[in-house]
C-alpha positions in Angstrom: 0.1 -0.5 0.0 1.6 3.4 -1.1 2.2 5.0 1.9 0.5 8.8 2.0 1.8 11.9 0.3 3.9 14.2 3.7 1.8 18.0 4.0 4.6 20.6 2.0 6.1 22.7 4.6 8.5 25.8 4.2 10.5 23.7 4.2 10.1 23.0 0.5 11.6 26.2 -1.6 8.2 26.2 -4.0 6.6 26.5 -0.8 8.5 29.3 0.8 7.5 30.7 -2.5 4.0 30.5 -2.8 3.5 32.2 0.1 6.0 34.8 -0.1 3.9 35.8 -3.4 0.8 35.7 -1.5 2.3 38.0 1.2 3.3 39.5 -1.4 0.1 39.8 -3.0 -1.6 41.5 0.2 0.6 43.8 2.0 0.2 45.6 -1.9 -3.7 45.0 -1.8 -3.6 46.1 1.8 -2.4 49.6 0.7 -4.5 50.3 -1.5 -7.3 49.5 0.3 -6.6 51.9 3.1 -6.0 54.4 0.2 -9.9 53.7 -0.4 -10.6 54.4 3.7 -11.4 58.2 3.3 -14.6 60.4 4.5 -17.5 59.3 3.1 -16.6 56.4 1.1 -18.4 52.8 0.7 -17.2 50.2 3.3 -19.1 48.2 1.0 -17.5 49.7 -2.4 -14.1 49.4 -0.5 -14.6 45.6 0.3 -16.2 44.7 -3.7 -13.1 46.7 -4.5 -10.3 44.4 -2.4 -11.3 41.1 -3.6 -11.5 42.3 -6.8 -7.9 42.7 -6.7 -6.9 39.9 -4.9 -9.0 38.2 -7.6 -7.2 40.4 -9.6 -3.7 39.6 -9.3 -3.7 35.9 -8.0 -5.5 34.7 -11.7 -1.9 36.0 -13.0 0.6 33.6 -11.4 0.6 30.1 -12.8 -1.4 29.7 -14.9 -0.3 27.6 -17.1 -1.2 24.9 -14.1 -4.8 24.7 -15.0 -5.3 22.2 -12.0 -3.2 25.2 -9.0 -6.4 26.4 -6.7 -5.3 30.2 -6.0 -7.6 33.3 -5.1 -9.4 34.7 -1.9 -8.2 33.2 1.1 -10.2 35.6 3.8 -13.1 38.5 2.1 -11.9 41.4 2.2 -13.4 43.2 5.5 -13.7 46.5 7.0 -15.0 47.0 10.6 -15.7 50.8 11.7 -15.7 51.9 15.3 -18.2 48.6 17.5 -17.7 46.3 15.0 -14.4 44.2 16.4 -14.8 42.9 12.7 -14.9 40.4 9.9 -17.8 42.8 8.2 -18.4 41.9 4.7 -21.0 43.3 3.3 -23.6 41.9 0.4 -24.6 44.0 -1.8 -28.6 43.3 -0.5 -27.0 43.8 3.1 -26.9 48.0 4.4 -24.0 49.9 3.4 -22.2 51.7 6.2 -20.2 55.5 5.1 -16.9 56.3 6.5 -16.4 59.6 8.1 -14.2 61.8 9.7 -12.2 60.2 13.4 -14.0 56.3 12.4 -11.4 53.8 13.4 -11.3 51.8 10.8 -9.7 47.5 10.9 -8.7 46.4 7.5 -8.7 42.3 6.9 -8.2 40.5 3.6 -6.0 37.0 2.4 -5.6 35.4 -0.8 -4.2 31.8 -1.4 -1.7 30.2 -4.1 -2.4 26.6 -4.3 -3.6 26.9 -0.8 -0.6 28.5 1.2 -2.5 31.6 2.8 -1.6 35.1 3.5 -3.3 37.1 5.3 -2.7 40.4 6.6 -4.8 43.0 9.2 -4.3 46.6 9.9 -6.4 49.4 12.2 -6.3 52.9 10.8 -7.7 55.8 11.2 -10.1 57.9 8.7 -8.6 61.6 8.6 -5.4 63.6 7.4 -4.3 63.6 10.6 -2.4 66.9 10.5 -2.3 67.4 14.1 -1.5 64.1 16.6 -4.0 62.2 17.2 -3.9 62.1 21.8 -6.5 60.4 23.8 -8.5 56.8 23.8 -7.4 56.9 20.0 -3.9 56.9 20.5 -4.3 55.4 24.0 -5.8 51.9 21.8 -4.3 52.5 18.6 -0.4 52.4 19.8 -1.9 49.6 22.6 -2.2 47.5 19.7 0.7 48.2 17.1 3.3 47.7 19.9 1.3 44.7 21.2 1.8 43.1 17.8 5.1 44.7 17.4 5.8 42.3 20.6 4.5 39.4 19.3 6.5 39.1 16.6 9.5 39.4 18.1 8.0 36.2 20.7 6.7 34.0 17.9 9.8 32.0 17.9 11.2 28.2 17.9 10.3 27.5 22.1 8.7 30.0 23.5 5.5 29.0 24.7 2.2 30.5 22.8 0.9 32.0 26.8 3.9 33.2 27.2 2.9 35.9 24.6 -0.5 35.9 25.5 0.9 37.5 29.2 2.9 39.7 26.2 -0.2 41.5 24.5 -1.9 42.0 27.8 0.9 44.0 29.4 1.7 46.1 26.8 -2.8 47.3 26.8 -2.6 47.4 30.2 0.4 50.0 29.8 -1.8 52.4 27.8 -4.6 50.9 29.7 -6.4 49.1 27.8 -8.2 46.0 27.2 -7.1 43.2 24.1 -10.7 41.9 22.5 -11.8 38.8 25.3 -11.8 35.4 23.0 -10.0 36.8 19.9 -7.2 33.9 18.5 -4.4 34.3 15.8 -3.8 31.1 14.4 -1.5 29.0 13.5 -1.2 28.4 9.1 -1.4 25.5 6.7 -1.9 24.4 3.4 -5.7 25.1 3.0 -6.3 25.4 7.0 -6.8 29.1 8.0 -7.4 28.5 11.6 -5.0 25.6 13.0 -4.8 24.0 16.1 -1.6 26.8 17.3 -3.2 29.1 18.8 -2.8 32.6 20.2 -5.1 34.0 22.0 -5.4 37.4 23.0 -7.8 37.8 26.2 -9.2 34.5 27.3 -12.5 34.5 29.1 -13.1 32.4 32.0 -13.5 29.8 30.3 -11.2 29.5 27.3 -9.0 30.1 30.8 -9.5 25.7 31.4 -7.2 24.9 28.6 -7.3 21.4 29.0 -10.9 21.5 28.4 -10.7 24.0 25.5 -7.9 21.5 23.6 -10.2 18.7 24.2 -13.3 20.8 22.6 -10.7 22.1 19.7 -9.6 18.7 18.6 -13.0 17.4 18.3 -13.9 20.7 16.3 -11.0 19.8 14.0 -11.8 17.0 13.8 -15.8 16.9 12.5 -13.5 19.6 10.3 -11.7 17.4 8.5 -14.9 15.0 7.8 -16.5 18.7 6.5 -19.4 17.6 9.7 -18.9 21.6 10.8 -17.1 24.6 8.6 -14.6 26.2 11.1 -14.4 29.7 10.5 -12.1 32.5 12.0 -8.7 34.9 11.3 -6.0 35.6 11.3 -5.2 39.0 13.9 -1.4 40.4 12.3 1.2 41.9 9.5 4.2 42.7 9.5 6.3 45.9 7.9 3.4 48.0 6.6 4.4 51.5 8.4 3.1 52.8 11.7 4.0 56.6 12.0 3.9 56.8 16.0 5.2 60.4 16.0 1.6 60.8 14.7 0.1 59.7 17.9 0.7 61.0 21.6 -0.7 59.0 24.7 -0.3 59.9 28.3 1.0 56.5 28.5 4.2 54.2 27.7 5.1 50.6 28.0 7.2 51.2 31.5 8.0 47.4 31.5 11.7 46.7 31.0 11.4 43.3 29.5 9.0 43.9 26.6 10.7 47.5 26.0 14.0 45.8 25.6 12.1 43.4 23.0 10.4 47.0 21.2 14.2 48.5 21.7 15.2 45.4 19.0 15.0 45.3 14.8 12.2 43.1 14.1 13.6 41.6 11.2 16.2 37.8 11.5 17.8 38.2 9.2 18.6 42.6 11.3 19.0 40.5 14.5 21.2 37.6 13.0 23.8 40.5 11.1 23.5 42.5 14.7 24.4 39.5 16.4 27.5 38.4 13.8 29.3 42.3 14.5 28.8 41.8 18.3 30.9 38.5 18.1 33.2 40.0 15.6 33.7 43.1 18.0 34.1 40.2 21.4 36.9 38.8 19.2 38.4 41.7 18.1 38.2 43.5 21.8 40.3 39.4 22.6 42.8 39.8 20.7 43.9 43.2 21.4 44.8 41.5 25.1 46.7 38.8 23.5 48.7 41.2 22.0 49.2 43.5 24.7 50.0 40.6 27.2 
């Protein structure tokens, strides 16, 4: 009996290529969608634009492979103010018109051959000629710095509970609280909400992790047999410019460990380069000491 093919992983160059292609696409499209979020704009039209661009860009690659699936992994969502996420209206749904000062959360995703890239971003509608202050500045700075801390912590050997605690600490620095129960999921081929997840602010029920793990395992099995259709989204973005000078909060991150993390580069390559440079400097100092001796 032939063995079942192993699931492709980023260890394969072609997988990395597909992830990168999808990532480049969604990053570019996200910037275009951000540009559409202006005073008086229709949320329905923005979402339709984003979906159309996702289909256009994914349709340009691997044209010769007629069997390859590609396209929208997560529809363009534009959620305004107290609407947390997943707002992507149909033409028959009531529309929402953006106005100056609205807090907008955007998320969208594309996939190439099932390899998914999802992006999200938060912004205030308006020109922002003056610094944003007050609670809007607090929440945006809290969200930005929490994401930056998480980005630096999500690496081999880090436990998800540690990331959760760090996110909560950053939010508390700005007298804010993360949305209860929101999850960031592992991505695998054709799966947008993998088994491994990081929770932002667990509810009392979710703090009972043993029971949650058992329940999630049951849901995964049901999903594998098409008995249920899971629905969730990854909220993470690296690389979009965040102009921190536009925001002024009376609060800041005071925890020394978190401040140290935020001072580090999020780039793995930059970190390796810095480490190599530091190592070289130590070696040169040791050689100089030997010569003096």
